[in-house]
C-alpha positions in Angstrom: 5.9 -25.1 -165.7 5.6 -22.8 -168.7 5.8 -19.2 -167.3 6.0 -17.7 -170.8 6.3 -18.6 -174.5 7.5 -16.8 -177.6 5.6 -16.0 -180.7 7.3 -14.2 -183.6 10.1 -13.2 -181.3 7.8 -11.7 -178.6 7.6 -13.1 -175.1 4.1 -13.7 -173.8 3.2 -14.6 -170.2 1.2 -17.8 -169.8 -0.7 -16.4 -166.9 -1.8 -13.4 -169.0 -3.1 -15.7 -171.7 -5.1 -17.8 -169.3 -6.5 -14.7 -167.7 -7.5 -13.4 -171.1 -9.2 -16.7 -172.0 -11.1 -16.6 -168.7 -12.1 -13.0 -169.2 -13.4 -13.7 -172.7 -15.4 -16.7 -171.5 -16.9 -14.6 -168.7 -17.7 -11.9 -171.2 -19.6 -14.5 -173.3 -21.5 -15.8 -170.3 -22.3 -12.2 -169.2 -23.5 -11.2 -172.6 -25.8 -14.2 -172.9 -27.3 -13.6 -169.4 -27.7 -9.9 -169.9 -29.4 -10.4 -173.3 -32.0 -12.7 -171.7 -32.5 -10.2 -168.9 -32.7 -7.3 -171.4 -29.8 -5.4 -169.8 -28.3 -2.6 -171.8 -24.7 -3.3 -172.9 -23.8 0.3 -172.0 -24.8 -0.2 -168.4 -23.0 -3.6 -168.3 -19.8 -2.1 -169.7 -19.8 0.7 -167.1 -20.3 -1.8 -164.3 -17.5 -4.0 -165.6 -15.1 -1.0 -165.8 -15.9 -0.1 -162.2 -15.3 -3.7 -161.1 -12.0 -4.0 -163.0 -10.7 -0.7 -161.5 -11.7 -2.0 -158.0 -10.1 -5.4 -158.7 -6.7 -3.9 -159.7 -6.6 -1.4 -156.8 -7.7 -3.9 -154.2 -5.4 -6.7 -155.5 -2.3 -4.5 -155.4 -3.1 -2.8 -152.1 -3.5 -6.2 -150.3 -0.3 -7.5 -151.9 1.5 -4.4 -150.5 0.0 -5.1 -147.0 1.6 -8.5 -147.1 4.9 -6.8 -147.6 4.6 -4.1 -144.9 7.9 -5.1 -143.3 9.8 -4.7 -146.5 8.1 -1.3 -147.2 8.9 -0.1 -143.7 12.5 -1.1 -144.2 12.7 0.9 -147.4 11.3 4.0 -145.8 13.6 3.5 -142.8 16.6 3.4 -145.1 15.3 6.0 -147.5 18.5 8.0 -147.5 20.4 5.0 -148.8 18.3 4.8 -152.0 18.4 6.9 -155.1 15.0 8.1 -156.2 15.0 5.5 -159.0 15.9 2.7 -156.6 13.1 3.8 -154.2 10.5 3.7 -156.9 11.7 0.3 -158.1 11.5 -1.1 -154.6 7.9 0.3 -154.2 7.0 -1.2 -157.6 8.3 -4.6 -156.3 6.2 -4.4 -153.1 3.1 -3.1 -154.9 3.6 -5.0 -158.2 1.9 -8.3 -157.3 -1.8 -9.0 -156.8 -3.7 -11.0 -154.1 -7.0 -12.6 -155.1 -8.9 -11.6 -151.9 -7.7 -8.0 -152.4 -9.0 -8.0 -156.0 -12.3 -9.6 -154.9 -12.9 -7.1 -152.1 -11.9 -4.2 -154.4 -14.3 -5.3 -157.1 -17.0 -5.9 -154.5 -16.7 -2.4 -153.1 -16.6 -0.9 -156.6 -19.9 -2.7 -157.5 -21.5 -1.4 -154.3 -20.4 2.2 -155.1 -21.4 1.9 -158.8 -24.9 0.6 -158.1 -25.4 3.3 -155.4 -25.0 6.1 -158.0 -26.3 4.2 -161.1 -29.7 2.8 -161.8 -28.8 1.0 -165.0 -28.3 -2.4 -163.2 -29.8 -3.3 -159.8 -27.5 -4.1 -157.0 -29.0 -7.5 -156.5 -28.4 -8.5 -160.2 -24.9 -7.0 -160.2 -23.9 -9.0 -157.1 -25.5 -12.2 -158.3 -23.6 -11.9 -161.6 -20.3 -11.0 -159.8 -20.7 -14.1 -157.6 -21.3 -16.3 -160.6 -18.5 -15.0 -162.7 -15.8 -14.9 -160.0 -15.2 -18.6 -159.6 -15.4 -19.1 -163.4 -12.7 -16.5 -164.0 -10.7 -17.8 -161.0 -10.7 -21.3 -162.6 -8.6 -20.1 -165.6 -6.5 -17.8 -163.4 -5.4 -20.7 -161.2 -4.5 -22.8 -164.3 -2.4 -19.8 -165.3 -0.8 -19.9 -161.8 0.1 -23.6 -162.3 1.6 -23.0 -165.7 3.4 -19.9 -164.5 4.8 -21.6 -161.4 3.3 -19.2 -158.8 1.0 -20.0 -155.8 2.7 -23.4 -155.8 2.1 -26.2 -153.4 4.3 -27.8 -150.7 6.9 -30.4 -151.4 5.3 -33.8 -151.5 5.7 -37.5 -152.5 3.2 -36.9 -155.4 2.4 -34.1 -157.8 4.4 -32.3 -160.5 8.0 -31.3 -160.9 8.7 -27.9 -162.6 11.8 -27.3 -164.7 13.3 -24.1 -166.1 11.1 -21.6 -164.3 13.2 -18.4 -164.5 10.5 -16.3 -162.9 10.4 -18.3 -159.7 13.5 -20.6 -159.6 12.8 -21.8 -156.1 10.0 -24.1 -157.4 12.2 -25.9 -159.9 13.2 -29.6 -159.7 11.0 -30.3 -156.6 8.0 -32.5 -156.5 5.1 -30.4 -155.3 1.3 -30.7 -154.7 -0.5 -29.1 -157.7 -2.6 -27.0 -155.3 -3.3 -24.5 -158.2 -5.1 -27.2 -160.2 -7.0 -28.5 -157.2 -8.2 -24.9 -156.5 -9.1 -24.5 -160.2 -11.2 -27.7 -160.1 -12.9 -26.5 -156.9 -13.7 -23.1 -158.4 -15.3 -24.7 -161.4 -17.5 -26.9 -159.2 -18.5 -23.8 -157.2 -19.4 -22.1 -160.5 -21.6 -25.0 -161.6 -23.4 -25.0 -158.2 -23.9 -21.2 -158.3 -25.2 -21.4 -161.9 -28.0 -23.8 -160.8 -28.9 -21.4 -158.0 -28.7 -18.4 -160.3 -31.3 -19.8 -162.6 -33.8 -20.4 -159.9 -33.3 -17.3 -157.7 -32.2 -14.6 -160.1 -31.8 -11.0 -158.9 -32.1 -11.8 -155.3 -28.7 -10.5 -154.3 -27.8 -13.3 -151.9 -25.7 -15.4 -154.3 -22.6 -13.5 -153.2 -23.1 -14.9 -149.7 -23.5 -18.4 -151.0 -20.2 -18.0 -152.8 -18.6 -16.6 -149.7 -19.6 -19.8 -147.9 -18.1 -22.1 -150.5 -14.9 -20.4 -151.6 -13.4 -19.3 -148.2 -13.9 -22.9 -146.9 -12.0 -24.3 -149.9 -9.3 -21.6 -149.6 -8.9 -22.0 -145.9 -8.2 -25.8 -146.4 -5.9 -25.4 -149.4 -3.8 -22.8 -147.7 -2.3 -25.6 -145.5 -0.9 -27.1 -148.7 0.6 -23.9 -150.1 4.4 -23.8 -150.3 5.1 -20.3 -151.5 6.7 -18.1 -148.9 4.7 -14.9 -149.0 1.8 -16.1 -146.8 1.7 -13.5 -144.0 1.3 -15.8 -141.0 -0.4 -14.7 -137.8 -1.1 -17.2 -134.9 -0.3 -20.1 -137.3 -2.8 -19.0 -140.0 -2.0 -17.1 -143.2 -3.4 -13.8 -144.2 -5.8 -15.5 -146.7 -7.0 -17.9 -144.0 -7.9 -15.0 -141.6 -9.7 -13.2 -144.5 -11.5 -16.5 -145.3 -12.7 -16.8 -141.7 -14.0 -13.2 -141.7 -15.7 -13.5 -145.1 -17.3 -16.8 -144.1 -18.7 -15.4 -140.9 -19.9 -12.3 -142.8 -21.7 -14.5 -145.4 -23.2 -16.8 -142.8 -24.5 -13.9 -140.7 -26.2 -12.3 -143.8 -27.7 -15.6 -144.9 -29.2 -16.2 -141.4 -30.6 -12.7 -141.4 -32.1 -13.2 -144.9 -33.7 -16.5 -143.7 -35.0 -14.8 -140.5 -36.5 -11.9 -142.5 -38.2 -14.3 -145.0 -39.9 -16.0 -142.1 
């Protein structure tokens, strides 16, 4: 739709702007919550740095895993590439990000951080992470819509994108606005989790509630995605298989928590 715009002669990516807005709003919400809970900002900043590092590493690694065939071909024909071309190809295959990879990377980073730091309890950190993830994801998916990535299938209704130079294959075709649908679902998930967060703060199970809601939404919406890099296996995409695994993981943990409470 609008993959980029220019200000004072400089080109700025629309997705980056949406992500920045989402990050700032999440920062405001985090600051408000932590102030009420008397959490030190130093501890919060260290936790956020750990999560961001995990997010970027996980997102890029999972993106590369969806391109294993291409990476294998590059190594198989290594002698045909100059060193510069080889690194450019690797940057192409590692350059993108996958949401689930970023989520799992940040989740692992929080577990590691809270193991070695006593500044913020693991329960509170995971509750906060579960709450902020769908809020940030709402703005990220709006950025996807404006940027023309993660697009929907051809349809008799939806939106037509023109002039997308970053992803020309989406141009001039009526497509389902799956990005906006997912953005709306993420915001609803955020509102539900916010109500739960207020009642059962610092219990550490909110992450499992999130992993019941979002994987269900993602599994369904994957059927309406039209972008080619899906990584299909037995008719299901990579994200659908991850959704199934995360859903079962969350359901198992919630049942165990319920059993222990009894």
